[in-house]
C-alpha positions as CSV (number, residue, x, y, z in Angstrom):
1,M,9.6,14.2,-26.9
2,N,9.0,18.4,-26.8
3,F,6.5,20.8,-24.3
4,T,3.6,20.5,-26.8
5,D,3.5,16.7,-26.9
6,I,3.3,17.4,-23.0
7,Q,0.2,19.1,-23.3
8,E,-1.3,16.9,-25.9
9,L,-0.7,14.3,-23.7
10,D,-2.8,16.3,-20.5
11,S,-5.3,17.3,-23.2
12,I,-6.5,13.9,-23.8
13,D,-6.4,12.2,-20.3
14,P,-8.8,10.3,-18.6
15,F,-8.4,11.9,-15.7
16,A,-7.8,15.2,-16.0
17,R,-10.7,16.6,-14.1
18,H,-9.8,14.5,-11.0
19,R,-7.5,15.9,-10.1
20,E,-9.7,18.9,-9.2
21,Q,-11.1,16.8,-6.0
22,F,-7.3,17.2,-4.9
23,K,-6.1,20.3,-2.8
24,L,-2.6,20.3,-4.1
25,P,0.0,22.8,-2.9
26,V,0.7,25.8,-5.1
27,N,4.0,25.6,-7.2
28,K,4.9,22.3,-5.9
29,V,5.0,18.7,-8.3
30,Y,4.2,16.1,-6.2
31,L,5.3,12.8,-7.0
32,D,5.7,10.6,-3.8
33,G,1.8,9.2,-3.4
34,N,3.7,5.8,-2.9
35,S,4.7,7.2,0.3
36,L,1.7,9.7,1.4
37,G,-1.3,10.6,-1.0
38,A,-2.5,14.2,-1.1
39,M,-5.5,15.2,0.3
40,T,-8.8,15.3,-1.1
41,K,-11.3,18.6,-0.5
42,A,-14.0,16.2,0.7
43,T,-11.7,14.9,3.3
44,A,-11.1,18.1,4.5
45,A,-15.3,18.6,4.9
46,R,-16.1,15.5,6.2
47,I,-13.4,15.9,9.3
48,Q,-15.0,19.3,9.7
49,Q,-17.8,17.5,10.1
50,V,-17.2,14.6,12.2
51,I,-15.7,17.0,14.2
52,Q,-18.5,20.1,14.7
53,Q,-21.3,17.9,14.5
54,Q,-20.9,14.9,15.2
55,W,-18.6,14.6,17.7
56,S,-19.3,18.3,19.3
57,Q,-23.4,18.1,19.2
58,D,-24.5,14.2,18.6
59,L,-21.5,12.8,20.9
60,I,-21.9,9.0,22.1
61,S,-25.3,8.7,20.1
62,S,-23.1,8.9,16.5
63,W,-22.3,5.3,17.2
64,N,-25.8,4.6,16.1
65,E,-27.4,7.5,14.6
66,H,-24.0,8.2,12.3
67,N,-23.3,4.0,11.8
68,W,-19.8,4.9,13.2
69,I,-20.0,1.5,14.6
70,N,-20.4,0.2,11.0
71,L,-17.5,2.2,9.4
72,P,-14.9,-1.0,9.2
73,Q,-17.1,-2.7,7.0
74,H,-18.5,-0.1,5.3
75,V,-15.1,1.3,4.3
76,G,-14.0,-2.4,4.0
77,E,-16.7,-2.7,1.2
78,K,-15.2,0.0,-1.1
79,I,-11.6,-1.2,-0.6
80,A,-12.9,-4.4,-2.0
81,R,-13.9,-3.1,-4.9
82,L,-10.3,-2.1,-5.9
83,I,-8.3,-5.1,-4.7
84,G,-11.1,-7.8,-6.8
85,A,-13.0,-8.8,-3.8
86,A,-16.1,-10.2,-3.6
87,P,-18.4,-8.4,-0.5
88,E,-18.1,-9.4,2.8
89,Q,-13.7,-10.4,2.4
90,T,-12.3,-6.9,3.5
91,I,-12.3,-4.9,6.4
92,C,-10.7,-1.7,7.5
93,C,-9.0,-1.4,10.7
94,D,-5.7,-1.2,12.8
95,S,-2.2,-0.6,10.9
96,I,-0.4,-2.9,8.5
97,S,1.8,-4.2,11.4
98,V,-0.8,-5.3,13.2
99,N,-2.9,-7.1,11.0
100,L,-0.4,-8.7,9.5
101,F,0.3,-10.1,13.0
102,K,-3.6,-11.1,12.7
103,T,-3.5,-13.0,9.1
104,L,-0.2,-14.5,10.0
105,A,-1.5,-16.3,13.0
106,A,-4.6,-17.5,11.0
107,A,-2.5,-18.6,8.5
108,L,-0.1,-20.8,10.3
109,S,-3.1,-22.3,12.7
110,L,-4.7,-23.3,9.0
111,A,-1.6,-24.5,7.8
112,Q,-0.9,-26.5,10.6
113,S,-4.2,-27.9,11.4
114,H,-3.3,-30.2,8.1
115,D,0.0,-30.7,8.4
116,S,1.4,-29.8,12.3
117,E,4.8,-30.0,11.1
118,R,4.9,-27.4,8.3
119,N,6.2,-24.2,10.4
120,I,8.2,-22.2,7.6
121,V,6.9,-18.4,6.5
122,L,8.9,-18.1,3.1
123,S,9.8,-14.5,2.3
124,T,12.1,-12.2,0.6
125,K,15.5,-10.6,1.7
126,D,13.9,-6.8,0.2
127,N,10.8,-7.5,1.0
128,F,9.1,-4.3,3.9
129,P,10.5,-4.7,6.7
130,T,7.8,-4.6,9.0
131,D,6.4,-7.5,7.0
132,L,9.6,-9.5,7.8
133,Y,9.9,-8.2,12.1
134,M,6.3,-9.2,12.3
135,V,7.6,-12.7,11.2
136,Q,10.4,-12.7,13.6
137,G,8.1,-11.3,16.6
138,I,5.6,-14.6,16.0
139,S,8.8,-16.9,16.1
140,Q,10.2,-15.2,18.9
141,F,6.5,-15.9,21.0
142,V,6.0,-19.3,20.1
143,G,9.0,-20.7,19.1
144,E,10.9,-21.9,15.8
145,H,8.8,-24.9,16.1
146,R,6.0,-23.5,15.4
147,C,7.0,-20.2,13.0
148,Q,10.7,-20.0,11.3
149,L,11.0,-16.9,8.8
150,K,12.9,-18.3,5.6
151,L,14.0,-15.5,3.0
152,V,15.2,-16.3,-0.2
153,D,16.1,-13.5,-3.0
154,E,13.0,-12.1,-5.1
155,N,13.8,-13.7,-7.8
156,E,13.7,-17.4,-6.4
157,L,11.0,-16.9,-4.3
158,E,8.5,-19.6,-6.3
159,Q,11.3,-21.6,-6.9
160,Q,11.9,-21.9,-3.3
161,I,8.3,-23.0,-2.1
162,D,8.1,-27.0,-1.1
163,D,5.7,-29.1,1.4
164,K,7.5,-27.7,4.1
165,I,6.1,-24.4,3.3
166,A,3.3,-23.1,6.0
167,V,2.8,-20.0,4.6
168,V,4.1,-17.8,1.6
169,L,4.3,-13.9,2.5
170,A,5.2,-11.6,-0.4
171,T,4.6,-7.6,-1.6
172,E,2.8,-7.5,-4.5
173,V,5.2,-4.1,-5.6
174,N,8.4,-4.0,-4.1
175,F,9.0,-0.8,-2.1
176,R,12.4,-0.3,-2.8
177,T,12.7,-1.5,-7.0
178,G,9.0,-1.5,-7.6
179,R,9.0,-5.0,-9.2
180,R,6.0,-6.5,-9.6
181,L,5.6,-9.9,-8.9
182,D,2.7,-12.7,-10.8
183,A,0.9,-12.5,-7.8
184,K,-2.1,-14.8,-9.4
185,Q,1.2,-17.5,-10.6
186,L,2.7,-17.4,-6.7
187,I,-0.3,-18.4,-5.5
188,T,-1.3,-21.1,-7.6
189,S,2.3,-22.5,-7.1
190,A,2.1,-22.1,-3.0
191,H,-1.1,-24.2,-3.6
192,S,-0.3,-26.9,-5.3
193,H,2.5,-27.4,-2.6
194,G,-0.2,-27.1,0.0
195,A,1.2,-23.3,1.4
196,L,-1.0,-20.4,2.4
197,V,-0.6,-16.5,0.8
198,I,-0.3,-13.3,2.4
199,L,-0.4,-10.7,-0.1
200,D,0.8,-6.9,0.9
201,L,-0.9,-4.8,-1.2
202,A,0.6,-1.9,0.1
203,H,2.2,-0.6,-2.9
204,S,-0.8,-1.9,-5.4
205,A,-3.9,-0.6,-4.2
206,G,-5.5,2.0,-5.4
207,A,-2.2,2.3,-8.3
208,M,-3.4,-0.8,-10.3
209,P,-6.4,-3.5,-10.6
210,V,-5.9,-6.2,-7.8
211,H,-8.4,-9.5,-8.2
212,L,-7.7,-11.1,-4.9
213,D,-10.8,-13.7,-5.6
214,D,-9.5,-14.7,-9.2
215,W,-6.4,-15.1,-7.8
216,K,-7.7,-17.3,-5.5
217,A,-5.5,-15.5,-2.4
218,D,-6.2,-16.3,0.8
219,F,-5.1,-13.3,2.7
220,A,-4.0,-9.9,2.3
221,V,-3.0,-6.9,3.9
222,G,-3.0,-3.3,2.6
223,C,-2.4,0.6,3.7
224,T,-4.7,3.4,3.1
225,Y,-2.7,6.2,3.4
226,K,-0.9,6.0,-0.2
227,Y,-2.6,5.2,-3.1
228,L,-6.0,5.5,-1.7
229,N,-5.2,9.3,-0.3
230,G,-6.7,8.4,3.6
231,G,-3.9,10.4,5.4
232,P,-1.0,10.0,7.7
233,G,-1.4,6.9,9.8
234,A,-4.9,6.2,8.0
235,P,-5.9,2.7,9.2
236,A,-4.7,-0.5,7.1
237,F,-7.1,-3.1,5.5
238,I,-7.3,-7.0,5.9
239,Y,-8.7,-9.2,3.0
240,A,-9.7,-12.8,4.0
241,A,-11.4,-15.5,1.8
242,K,-14.7,-16.3,3.3
243,R,-13.5,-19.9,2.6
244,H,-11.4,-19.5,5.5
245,H,-13.7,-17.8,7.8
246,Q,-15.3,-20.9,9.4
247,N,-11.7,-21.9,10.7
248,M,-9.5,-19.6,11.0
249,S,-8.7,-17.7,14.2
250,Q,-6.4,-14.7,15.6
251,P,-5.3,-14.2,18.8
252,L,-5.6,-10.6,19.2
253,S,-9.1,-11.2,20.0
254,G,-10.2,-7.5,21.1
255,W,-14.0,-7.0,22.4
256,F,-14.8,-5.4,18.5
257,G,-14.0,-8.7,16.8
258,H,-16.7,-10.4,19.4
259,A,-19.7,-12.0,18.7
260,R,-21.9,-9.6,21.1
261,P,-19.6,-7.0,22.2
262,F,-22.3,-5.0,24.1
263,D,-23.0,-8.0,25.9
264,F,-19.8,-7.7,27.9
265,T,-19.7,-11.7,29.0
266,P,-16.2,-12.5,30.2
267,D,-15.6,-15.3,27.6
268,Y,-14.3,-14.4,24.2
269,E,-16.6,-15.7,21.4
270,P,-15.4,-14.7,17.7
271,A,-17.8,-13.1,15.4
272,T,-18.5,-15.3,12.5
273,G,-16.9,-13.6,9.0
274,I,-14.1,-10.6,8.0
275,Q,-15.6,-9.3,11.6
276,Q,-13.4,-11.5,13.3
277,M,-10.5,-9.9,12.1
278,L,-11.4,-6.7,14.0
279,T,-9.9,-6.0,17.6
280,G,-10.1,-2.0,19.4
281,T,-11.9,0.0,19.1
282,P,-11.6,1.8,15.4
283,S,-10.7,5.4,15.2
284,I,-13.5,7.5,13.9
285,L,-12.2,10.3,12.7
286,A,-9.2,8.5,10.7
287,M,-11.8,6.2,9.1
288,A,-14.1,8.7,8.4
289,A,-10.9,10.3,6.3
290,V,-10.5,6.8,4.1
291,D,-14.3,6.6,4.1
292,S,-14.3,9.7,2.3
293,A,-11.0,9.8,0.0
294,L,-12.8,6.8,-1.3
295,E,-14.9,8.9,-3.3
296,A,-12.2,10.1,-5.7
297,F,-12.4,7.0,-7.3
298,E,-16.1,6.2,-8.1
299,N,-16.4,5.2,-11.3
300,V,-12.5,5.3,-11.8
301,D,-12.0,2.3,-14.5
302,L,-8.7,1.2,-13.2
303,E,-7.5,-0.6,-16.2
304,K,-7.0,3.0,-17.5
305,L,-5.9,4.3,-14.2
306,R,-3.5,1.7,-14.5
307,E,-1.9,2.9,-18.0
308,K,-1.7,6.3,-17.2
309,S,0.6,5.2,-14.3
310,L,2.6,3.2,-16.8
311,Q,2.7,6.2,-19.5
312,L,3.5,8.7,-16.6
313,A,6.4,6.7,-15.9
314,D,7.0,6.3,-19.6
315,V,7.6,9.8,-20.1
316,F,9.1,10.4,-17.1
317,H,12.5,7.9,-18.3
318,Q,11.8,9.1,-22.0
319,L,12.6,12.8,-20.6
320,L,15.3,11.9,-18.3
321,E,17.2,10.0,-20.6
322,A,16.7,13.0,-23.3
323,A,18.3,15.2,-20.3
324,S,21.3,12.6,-20.9
325,L,20.5,12.1,-17.1
326,N,20.5,8.4,-17.2
327,S,24.4,8.8,-17.1
328,N,24.1,9.4,-13.5
329,L,21.2,8.1,-12.2
330,E,20.6,4.2,-12.8
331,L,17.6,2.4,-13.0
332,I,16.8,-0.2,-11.1
333,S,13.1,-0.6,-11.7
334,P,12.2,-2.9,-14.6
335,P,12.7,-1.2,-17.6
336,Q,9.5,-3.6,-19.1
337,R,6.4,-1.7,-17.8
338,E,4.2,-4.5,-17.4
339,Q,6.8,-5.8,-14.7
340,R,6.5,-2.9,-12.0
341,G,4.7,-0.8,-10.4
342,S,3.4,3.0,-10.1
343,Q,6.8,4.2,-9.2
344,L,10.2,4.4,-10.7
345,S,13.4,3.9,-8.5
346,Y,17.1,5.3,-9.7
347,R,20.2,3.9,-8.0
348,Y,22.7,7.6,-7.3
349,E,25.9,7.9,-5.3
350,H,24.2,10.7,-3.4
351,A,21.0,10.1,-3.6
352,Y,19.6,11.7,-0.4
353,G,20.9,15.0,-1.4
354,L,19.1,15.0,-4.7
355,C,16.3,14.3,-2.6
356,Q,16.4,16.7,-0.3
357,A,17.7,19.5,-3.2
358,L,15.1,18.5,-5.0
359,I,12.3,19.1,-2.5
360,Q,13.7,22.8,-1.8
361,R,12.8,23.3,-5.6
362,G,9.2,22.2,-4.9
363,V,9.6,18.4,-6.4
364,I,8.6,16.3,-3.8
365,A,10.6,13.0,-4.4
366,D,11.6,10.1,-1.7
367,F,14.5,8.4,-0.9
368,R,15.5,5.2,0.1
369,A,18.5,3.3,1.8
370,P,20.9,2.7,1.1
371,N,21.1,5.0,-2.1
372,Y,17.8,5.0,-4.2
373,I,15.8,7.5,-5.1
374,R,12.0,6.8,-5.9
375,F,9.7,8.9,-8.0
376,G,5.7,7.5,-7.6
377,F,3.4,7.9,-10.1
378,T,-0.4,9.0,-8.7
379,P,-2.4,9.0,-11.8
380,L,-5.6,10.3,-10.2
381,Y,-3.5,14.0,-9.6
382,N,-0.4,13.6,-11.4
383,S,-0.6,15.7,-14.8
384,F,2.2,15.0,-17.5
385,E,3.1,18.7,-17.2
386,D,4.3,17.6,-13.7
387,I,6.7,14.9,-14.8
388,W,7.7,17.3,-17.1
389,K,8.5,20.5,-14.4
390,A,10.0,17.1,-12.6
391,I,12.5,16.6,-15.3
392,E,13.7,20.0,-15.6
393,Q,14.3,20.9,-11.6
394,L,16.2,17.2,-11.4
395,R,18.2,18.8,-14.5
396,Q,18.7,21.9,-13.3
397,V,19.7,20.8,-9.7
398,I,22.5,17.8,-10.6
399,E,24.4,20.5,-13.5
400,A,24.5,23.3,-10.3
401,K,25.3,20.3,-8.1
402,E,23.1,21.4,-5.5
403,H,22.6,17.7,-4.1
404,L,26.3,18.1,-2.9
405,D,26.0,21.3,0.0
406,S,26.8,20.1,2.9
407,R,23.1,20.4,4.1
408,W,22.5,17.1,2.8
409,Q,25.6,15.3,4.7
410,S,23.5,14.3,7.5
411,R,20.1,12.7,7.3
412,N,16.6,13.8,8.5
413,T,14.8,11.3,11.1
414,V,12.6,10.8,8.7
415,T,14.2,9.8,5.0
């Protein structure tokens, strides 16, 4: 594959014009959208509008005049289309960690209402740490007789589901390796044993089609600052299947989850439907940023988006092999494209130094302990020329041994 081939791929890219919607840094190749998505031009304008007009001039009347009060529901419905959810099942709020606490409490309560002996939350050893930490926190709070974490290897997850499992907590796309679980099969298996499933869609939403309703998912959480481009620390989202709304409950009973918050009654009465998953007052600036960023997905065919994502990764690895860099970098992502998300991860002894040296050259990837370098592909704004440039810089760094520089012997606080 030569540069002419790369240019041909860009010329027929159905998402080439979407790149124009983003405010991308000059002379940089950004392959870290799986950690923090790029900013859209519309988002900058929207934030200024909220600050300069809605907050500065309209002040508190904006809760009604500009419908701040319903932003969590409004944004949630935009996200719902991207995760295969019918209306009134998705809401934007809080962080993934907080939302995991809510969904874990709700799922455990539902499971134990049918069988009080079920107390095991089954997850994987290599799940994202916050998912596991939240289970551990609940277990310490309510006791292991109500919540006990069981960890298994990822490839054994489905086989370990039995009639003692209350909840299966799984991330569809592994944050380190990019391996993609068969979510539909996992949910079917869990339900056959009477267990509920919580899916973490942090590395799925906005990168590939998700079909929560078709899969008969129970609960899901996800973030908006990765592939959805909502900005650093942007609020997360919760999905709860409508069939659970009447009987579910969550313990973070803040006033925004109340049926009539402005009645200011001393006793809590949860709202009906998905709104009961709200807790406190939403961050309007952050919520407005997500709302604006999601406009980039209007009229986007997620199947075509997924195909471009996989093609970007295929080209990256082909060029890496052509440059004979595969003897240095060991692919730990599944080689079968349908079994991975929108990233490629490689094991390398000096992965941290390599990542930092690439950043110095304007190629932004990221490092994950203990020794992995990740390259994320965001098809709305990554071009095939980006991939060509990244591999060329990667080759030069390794040949010049820039990644062995003493500057990279100690790690930054954020790696």
